[in-house]
MIZAFI-641558 format. One line per field, with one value per residue: x, y, z of N, C-alpha, C, O, CB in turn; residue number from 1; chain. Coordinates in steps of 0.02 Angstrom, whole numbers, always signed. Glycine has a CB too. Example, Ala and Ser with C-alpha at 12.3 -4.5 7.8 and 13.67 -1.06 7.14 Angstrom:
# residues 2
n_X <- [+660;+642]
n_Y <- [-284;-112]
n_Z <- [+390;+354]
ca_X <- [+615;+684]
ca_Y <- [-225;-53]
ca_Z <- [+390;+357]
c_X <- [+660;+645]
c_Y <- [-165;+2]
c_Z <- [+390;+394]
o_X <- [+712;+670]
o_Y <- [-166;+57]
o_Z <- [+423;+402]
cb_X <- [+565;+704]
cb_Y <- [-224;-30]
cb_Z <- [+452;+286]
pos <- [1;2]
unit <- [A;A]
# end
This chain:
# residues 68
n_X <- [+443;+560;+573;+618;+618;+478;+445;+502;+427;+305;+312;+298;+173;-3;-24;-39;-47;+0;-39;+22;-87;-167;-248;-280;-230;-274;-182;-204;-99;+42;-2;-92;-27;+74;+237;+330;+465;+432;+302;+160;+47;-106;-229;-376;-513;-646;-750;-885;-881;-829;-690;-555;-425;-286;-161;-25;+90;+257;+328;+238;+198;+191;+201;+219;+155;+135;-23;-144]
n_Y <- [+333;+204;+124;-7;-55;-56;-153;-270;-280;-309;-435;-513;-541;-502;-326;-158;+2;+152;+319;+497;+580;+511;+414;+239;+100;-66;-198;-349;-437;-469;-461;-357;-232;-118;-70;+80;+191;+316;+309;+206;+98;+45;-82;-81;-119;-11;+90;+75;-48;-83;-132;-28;+70;+159;+287;+302;+415;+379;+459;+507;+406;+345;+229;+48;-103;-273;-338;-361]
n_Z <- [+94;+58;-98;-112;+15;+37;-59;+3;+115;+64;+14;+128;+151;+186;+207;+289;+236;+291;+280;+276;+304;+388;+324;+285;+200;+155;+95;+20;-31;-132;-266;-269;-276;-359;-375;-395;-431;-376;-325;-277;-346;-289;-273;-197;-88;-78;+28;-20;-61;-186;-295;-313;-393;-331;-328;-233;-165;-131;-43;+45;+125;+287;+352;+335;+367;+427;+412;+537]
ca_X <- [+463;+602;+531;+649;+593;+408;+444;+523;+372;+249;+326;+293;+104;-49;-2;-72;-1;-29;-14;+33;-150;-207;-284;-239;-249;-263;-154;-206;-50;+89;-42;-134;+10;+133;+279;+377;+519;+403;+233;+134;-29;-136;-300;-405;-589;-672;-809;-942;-877;-801;-619;-529;-351;-269;-91;-1;+155;+296;+349;+182;+189;+223;+213;+194;+161;+93;-91;-161]
ca_Y <- [+259;+177;+73;-74;-70;-74;-219;-321;-293;-337;-509;-548;-560;-447;-269;-103;+56;+212;+389;+554;+615;+467;+359;+176;+51;-136;-237;-422;-476;-433;-455;-299;-177;-110;-18;+113;+233;+376;+295;+139;+90;-11;-101;-84;-114;+52;+90;+51;-124;-93;-126;+30;+79;+227;+298;+327;+438;+347;+512;+525;+350;+343;+163;-8;-153;-327;-334;-403]
ca_Z <- [+102;+7;-137;-98;+87;+26;-92;+50;+161;+24;+6;+188;+160;+189;+242;+295;+217;+319;+246;+320;+318;+431;+289;+289;+145;+166;+35;+33;-52;-189;-328;-268;-272;-405;-342;-436;-397;-339;-304;-280;-365;-244;-288;-131;-81;-52;+71;-55;-79;-253;-300;-349;-385;-306;-334;-169;-171;-75;+2;+97;+170;+356;+380;+297;+417;+413;+435;+594]
c_X <- [+509;+567;+554;+626;+519;+401;+452;+463;+312;+254;+313;+218;+59;-24;-51;-21;-36;+2;-10;-31;-196;-246;-243;-271;-226;-238;-156;-145;-11;+47;-84;-92;+66;+169;+330;+428;+488;+336;+219;+63;-53;-210;-323;-485;-609;-734;-871;-940;-843;-725;-601;-452;-342;-188;-70;+73;+200;+319;+299;+166;+225;+241;+185;+211;+120;+32;-103;-214]
c_Y <- [+243;+125;+1;-104;-101;-142;-272;-332;-323;-414;-549;-573;-501;-390;-214;-46;+116;+277;+443;+590;+577;+415;+300;+132;-17;-165;-307;-460;-440;-430;-389;-231;-174;-50;+11;+153;+291;+360;+230;+137;+26;-25;-117;-83;-56;+39;+63;-20;-137;-93;-65;+34;+147;+229;+331;+349;+412;+402;+528;+467;+351;+275;+107;-72;-210;-319;-378;-459]
c_Z <- [+42;-29;-124;-29;+79;-7;-48;+97;+129;+18;+71;+197;+161;+232;+243;+281;+245;+292;+296;+339;+358;+393;+294;+235;+162;+94;+49;+15;-110;-251;-327;-266;-331;-385;-384;-400;-358;-308;-308;-303;-327;-264;-217;-137;-47;-5;+45;-81;-153;-247;-342;-342;-369;-312;-268;-173;-117;-24;+59;+137;+232;+380;+337;+350;+398;+449;+487;+576]
o_X <- [+500;+533;+514;+618;+501;+358;+416;+450;+272;+204;+317;+201;+81;-4;-100;+36;-93;+63;-35;-30;-253;-278;-182;-332;-168;-271;-114;-137;-32;+68;-108;-122;+97;+145;+372;+432;+519;+315;+257;+22;-29;-248;-294;-515;-591;-763;-909;-984;-833;-696;-627;-420;-380;-155;-97;+117;+183;+329;+315;+123;+286;+287;+133;+268;+74;+30;-76;-233]
o_Y <- [+266;+84;-46;-164;-154;-182;-322;-389;-357;-450;-611;-615;-449;-403;-216;-44;+132;+283;+437;+629;+597;+373;+303;+129;-28;-156;-330;-515;-387;-390;-368;-179;-224;+7;-26;+146;+313;+399;+192;+175;-30;+23;-159;-53;-49;-15;+31;-47;-195;-60;-53;+8;+191;+178;+384;+307;+421;+386;+557;+472;+359;+263;+117;-87;-203;-298;-433;-498]
o_Z <- [-15;+1;-125;-19;+105;+11;-55;+116;+162;+17;+70;+240;+137;+289;+206;+306;+226;+283;+352;+387;+369;+426;+304;+228;+181;+43;+88;+43;-133;-292;-380;-255;-347;-379;-411;-339;-309;-265;-338;-277;-332;-271;-182;-182;+11;-2;+81;-115;-174;-204;-396;-296;-389;-301;-250;-183;-59;+35;+110;+180;+231;+420;+305;+368;+358;+506;+485;+618]
cb_X <- [+395;+666;+535;+727;+591;+373;+492;+589;+352;+248;+401;+317;+95;-116;+59;-106;+13;-22;-64;+81;-182;-253;-301;-240;-219;-333;-81;-260;-77;+163;-91;-181;+38;+112;+312;+342;+570;+393;+185;+140;-40;-135;-309;-379;-620;-691;-822;-955;-954;-826;-590;-563;-310;-297;-73;-10;+155;+359;+363;+115;+204;+177;+184;+234;+143;+123;-137;-189]
cb_Y <- [+207;+151;+87;-68;+3;-22;-225;-299;-233;-305;-520;-503;-598;-471;-245;-101;+62;+211;+415;+602;+632;+507;+374;+140;+72;-172;-218;-450;-541;-474;-518;-305;-175;-104;-45;+156;+263;+436;+330;+107;+81;+10;-165;-22;-171;+98;+153;+93;-156;-39;-189;+96;+60;+240;+342;+273;+510;+307;+574;+550;+291;+374;+159;-13;-128;-390;-344;-359]
cb_Z <- [+102;+35;-215;-99;+136;-17;-141;+89;+195;-47;-16;+247;+222;+213;+216;+362;+137;+394;+188;+287;+258;+472;+215;+363;+75;+195;+18;-3;-72;-207;-337;-208;-202;-480;-283;-481;-451;-388;-341;-214;-450;-165;-341;-87;-43;-111;+92;-109;-79;-302;-329;-322;-446;-225;-397;-116;-172;-105;-37;+64;+139;+407;+449;+219;+483;+428;+385;+651]
pos <- [1;2;3;4;5;6;7;8;9;10;11;12;13;14;15;16;17;18;19;20;21;22;23;24;25;26;27;28;29;30;31;32;33;34;35;36;37;38;39;40;41;42;43;44;45;46;47;48;49;50;51;52;53;54;55;56;57;58;59;60;61;62;63;64;65;66;67;68]
unit <- [A;A;A;A;A;A;A;A;A;A;A;A;A;A;A;A;A;A;A;A;A;A;A;A;A;A;A;A;A;A;A;A;A;A;A;A;A;A;A;A;A;A;A;A;A;A;A;A;A;A;A;A;A;A;A;A;A;A;A;A;A;A;A;A;A;A;A;A]
# end
């Protein structure tokens, strides 16, 4: 995914990022993501309820869409 395209989607509000391995990450808003040229660092709530950061390579993102 292009970093500029991801930045534009992030500004629209909460979003879901889908990866090529089937995982999905909910991003509540622009304060929860840092976008670089090759990757994005996302602060997300894990299954155990703790907030964690994860680095997601842009090349493995298949979709970024507004959260329902």
